[in-house]
N, C-alpha and C positions, 0 to 999 in steps of 0.2 A: 484094528479100526483105522480107517484112512483119515489123516489129519486134514482139517479144513484149511484151504488156502485163501486168504483174504486178498482182495484187491486193495489198493491204497484208499480208494473212495469208501469201500465198505468198512475198513478199519477206522478211518477217520470219522465216519458217520456213527459207528458204535461208540467211539470215545466221546464224540460230541453229545450223543444222547445220554451216556452215563454221567458225564460231568454236569450237564444242564439239569438232569433230574436229581442228581445227588446234591448239588449246590445251587438251588434256584436263586436265593438271595443270601448274602453274607455281609458282615461288617469286616473291614480290613483297614490296616494302617500301614504307612510307610513314607518314603521320601520321594518327592517328584523329581524326575530328570527327563531330558530329551523332550521338553515341552514344545509342541507345535500347534498352530491354529491355521489350517489351510483355508482356501477360499470358501469352502463349504460352510465354515463357521463352527464345525465340530472341534473339540479339544482332544488331542492325542498326546499321551505321555507314557513314561515308564515309571511304575511304582516299585521301589526297591528297598531292601534293608541290607544288613551286613553280608548276607550269604546268597540272596536270590533276588530275582526281579520278575515282573509280570507286565505285559502290555495293558494299557488302560485307555478308555475313551469316555468322554462325556459328550452326548449329543447336544446340538445347538440349543434346543429348547431348555434342557436342564442347565446348560452353561449360563444362559441369560439370567436364571433365577439364583445363581450363586451370590452370596453377600460379600465376596472378596474376589480378588484376581489371583489365581494360582500362579506360582513362580517356581523356577528350578531351585532345588535345595530346600523347599518348604516341606515340613512334616505335616501330613494330613491324615484324617480318618474319614472313611466313607462307607456308604451302603450301596451295594450293587449286585448284579447277577453275573455268573461266569458263562462264557460262551466260547466256542471254538470257531476260528476262521479257517474253513475247510480248504480254501485255495492255497494257503501257505502252511497249513497243518500246525498252526499255533493257537494257543488259548489266550484269552484276554478277559478282563473284567470290564463290564459296562456299568458305570456309576450312575445312580439315580440321585445321590446326595453326597456332598463333600463339604468338609469344614476343616479349618486348621486344627492341628493337634496341640493341645496345651493352652492356646489363647483363643478367645472367642472370635467367630467370623465377623461379628459386628465391629469389634475393635480393629481387626485387620482392615476391614472395609473403610472404617473411619480414617485410619492412618494413611491408607493408599489414596483416598479421595483428597485428603488434606494436602498430601505431597503433590498430587496432580494439579489441583487448583492453585496452589502456591506457585508452582512452576509456570503456570499460565498467567500469573500476575493478578489474580482476582483479590489477593489480600494486600496488594501494594497500597501504601499510604497516598500515592499520587491519584488513586481513583476514588478516595474518600470524599464525599460531598460535605460541605460545611453545614452545620446545624443552624437554623434560624435562631436569633437571640430571643425573640419574643413572638412565637408563632400564634396566629389567630385561629388556625384550623388544624386539628390534630386527628390523625387516623389511628385507631387501635385495632390490631389484628390478633385475636386471641379467642379462647373458648368463652362462650357466653355464660357458662356455669363455673362455679368455683370461686375462690376468693381473690384470684389474680386480678380480674377485671374490677372487682369492688375496690381493692387496694389502690389500683392505678387511678380510678376515678376519684376516690377519696383524697389522695395526695394532691392531684392536680387541682381539685376544687379548693383544697386548703391553701395551696401555694398561690394559685392565680385563677380564680373562678371565671374570669371574663374571657373564656375561649370556647370555640365551637369544637365538638368532639363527634367524630364519625366512627362507629363501631362496626367492623366487618367480622361476624362470627365464623369461626372455623373449628374443625376438629384438630386437636393438637397431638393426638396419637391414634394409632390404629391404621387400618388399610387405606382409607381415603384421605388421611390427614395431609399427606404430601401434596396431592392434587388440590385439596382445599386451600392450602396456604399459597400455592403457586397462583391459583385462580384469584385469590383475594388480592395479591400483590399486583397482578395485571389489571384487575378491576380498579384498584386504587389509582393506578397510573392513567386510566382513561378519564378520571374525574379531574376537574379544575379545583376541587375543594382542598385537598391536604397541602399543608406547608411542610409537615414532617409526620413520620409514622413510627409506631412502636409495635414490634412483634414480640409477644410475651407468652410464657407459660410457667407453671411451677416446676419444682424439681422433680427428678425421676431417674430411673435407671437408664442405661445406654439404650436398651430396647424401647423404652417409653419416649426417649428423646430422638428416636431414629428419624422422624420426619425432618428435624432440623439439621440432620447430618446427611441429607440427600443432595445429590448434584443438581436436581431440577430446582429445589428451593434456593440453593446457593446462587445459581445463575439468575433466577428471577430477582433476587435481592440485588445482585451486581448490576443488572440491566435497568433497575428502577430509577426513574428520574427524580423521585421523591426521596429525600434523605431518610434513612431507616436507622432506628435505635433498636438493638436486640436486648431483651431482658428475659433470658431463658434460664430456668433452673436456679440453683444456688450459686454462691460466689465461686465455688470450686468447679462448677460445671462449665466446660468449654465445648461448644458445638461448632460445626462448620459455618453455620449461620452467623455466629459471633465474629468469626474472622472476616467474613465478607461484608458485614454490615458497616455502615459509616461510623457508628459508635457502639461499643459494647458496654452495657451496664451489667453489674454483677448480679442483680436481681431485678424482677419487675418493678419493685418499689423504687429502686435507685433510678431505673429508666424514667419513671414518672417525675422524680426530683430533677433529673437532667433536662427534661423536655421543656419545662417552664421555670422561670426564676420565682423567688418569693416576692409577692406583690408589696408587702410592707417594706422589705429591704429596698426595692426599687423606689418606692414612694419616699423613703428617708433619703435615699441618694439623690433623688430629683429635688427634694426640698433643700438639701445641702448645696447642690449645684445652683439652685435658684438664688439662695442667699449670697453665694459667692459671686454669681453673675451681677446681681444688683450692686454689691459692694464695688466690683471692678468697674461697672458702668459709671457709678457716681465719681469714682476717682478719675476716670478718663474725661468725663464732662468737666470736672473742676480744672483739670490740667489744661484742656483745650480752651476753656473760658479765660484762664489767665493768659495763655498765649495770644488769644484774640485781642484782649485789651492791650497787650504790648504792641501788636501789629498795627492796631488803630492809631496809636501814638506816632508810629513811624510813617504813616501814609501821607504823601504830599497833597497840597490843594489841587483839585482837578483843573481849576482855571489856570494855575501856574504851569501845569503840565501841558495844557493846550497851547498856551502862548509860546512855550519853548518849542513845541512841535511845529508851530507856524513859522517861527524863525528858521528852524532847521529845514523845513520844506522849501522856503524861499531860497535859501542858500543852495540847496540841491538843484532847484530849477535853473538857477543862474549857471551853475557848473555844467549842467546838461546842455544848455544853449551854446555855451562857449565850446564844449566838446564837439557838438554837431557842426558848428561853423568850421572848426579845424579839420574835421573829417572831410567835409565837402571841398575844402581848399586842397587837401592832399589828393583827393580823387581827381580833381580838375587838372592838377599838374601831371599826374600819372597819365591821364588821357592824352594830354598834349604830347608827352614824350613818346607814347606808343604810336600815335598818329604820324609823327615825324619819321619814326623808324619804318613804318609801313610804306610811306611815300618814297623813302630812300631805297627800299628793297622791293620795288614794284616787280611783280612776277612776270609781267608781259615781256620784259627784256630777256629773262631766262627762257621763256617759252619759245621765242623766235630762234634762239641759239640752238636749243635741243631739237627743234623741229627739223632744221637742216641736217643735223647729225643723224637723226633717226632715218630720214629719207635716204641718206648715203648708205647706212647699215642695211636697210631693206633691199636696196639694189644689189649689194654684195651677197646677201643671203640668197636672193633669188637666182643669181648667177651660179653660185656654188651648188645649189640644189639641182639645177639643170645638168651640171657636169657629172655629179654623183649619179643621177638617174640614167644618163647615157652609158656610163661605165658599168653600172649594175645590170642594165638591159643586155649589154654585150656579153657579160659573164653568164647571165641566165641562158642566153641562146646557145653558148658553148656547152653549158652543163646539160641542156636538154638533148643536144646531139650525142653527148657521151652516154646518157641514160638510154637513148634509143639503141645505141650500138651494143650496150651491155645487157639489154633486156632479154631474158631467156626466151620469151615468146617470139621475139624477133628472130632468134637463132632457129627456133622450131619452124618458123615460116620459110626458112631457107632449105628445109628438107631434113633437118636433124631431128633426133628424138631423144627422150630420156627414159631409161629403163630402171624400174624399181622392183624390189622384192615384195612379195605378198605374204603375210599382212603387215609386216613391220615397216615397209616402205623405205628400205635402205637403197640408195642409188647404186647401181651395179657399174663398176669401173674395171672389173677384172673377171674374166670368164671362170677363173678358178674358184671364185666365191659363190658359184651357183652349181646346182646338181642337175643331172639329166632327169627330165620329167618335172622339174620344179616349175611352178606357176609364177609368171612375171607380168608386171604391168608396164606397158610401153606408152609413154605420153607423146603425142604428136601435136601439131599446130592446132588441130581441131579435134578434140576428144582424146580417147585413150583406147588401148588394145590389151586384152588379156591373152598371153601366149604361154606355151609350154616349151621347155628346153628339150630339143630332140638330140642334139649333139653339140660338142664344143670343139672349136678349131683353135 
């Protein structure tokens, strides 16, 4: 019987059909290595254990639904189907689902998001907004059902009932809870009503608190212009929302105690301050009254003060008059001295002397310029004659010519520098000739 000879394509297709039919979907675990995410958005990596390895891929759609970010060295367990990549003759597993092995994907996602937002500064104390001491308008974002809202309202009403409260109901767990909370925070920031806000819910598992561990809720809290107090879960529950909020309360009830002070305590403190203020004002008034009485006894009679000022004013007027007369006298003497000096140093005398000197200098300058002009004109005439003698065109007009090579235009002075048949340019007085060398002599 003749053996069947497979082509590479046939054999690979047979293996592909066998593997994909034999292992349509399987669970598999191993360690991630060689992790890459190209521009396409698909996730490629190698899944390995101590003795073997297999190529793996998660397409973009499934990758976006993962609750954690896969990393090199991470042990994972996943569900997928085997396939053969015929062009390279390799087999691979295409994952539909993947989660960390040993620790929940939600916990991994929580830690990764916490590290990411912390590195971006969303938890920094410098971004925390100060809570108002006595808010007039409070916004509460929580579920409208359950005991959390009732407890918050009861505590606020007991501590300080004279405040306005706006309740924005949201789902605090489930599929749409994350978008509900984000929309409520954005709605609150469009209103001029709230001075402060409380985001609250009761305790629960990590899955039930997932909405408060999402990046969109964290960024909505961070971008809020209204200060936010988080009161989520029990005292030991810490969510991403707690780290981003301006103040973290251990429980919803504690958040209600933080947002408003006790009215009775404020009233007692105000009464105490009022009594202290009255006591201090009385002391100050008594002290100032005693000082006023002392000052009244030291004040002089207004009539006596006026008489002293009249005498002082008369004395100052007399001194001013004497000072003005002395100044006028000094200015008059100075004027006389300056006038005498001007008469003695009359400029007309100097003008006549320098006028004769200038006329003499002008005559000498004019005479010198004429001599220089005649000498330079003679030199110019001589130079023009020499230029005419040396002008190459003048030589050409006497019957001479200039021979140059073509095309480099070197002047020919030796017949040995040209070849028989070479083209030459001959310059004459009017125009030029193109010649060919027929013989050399």
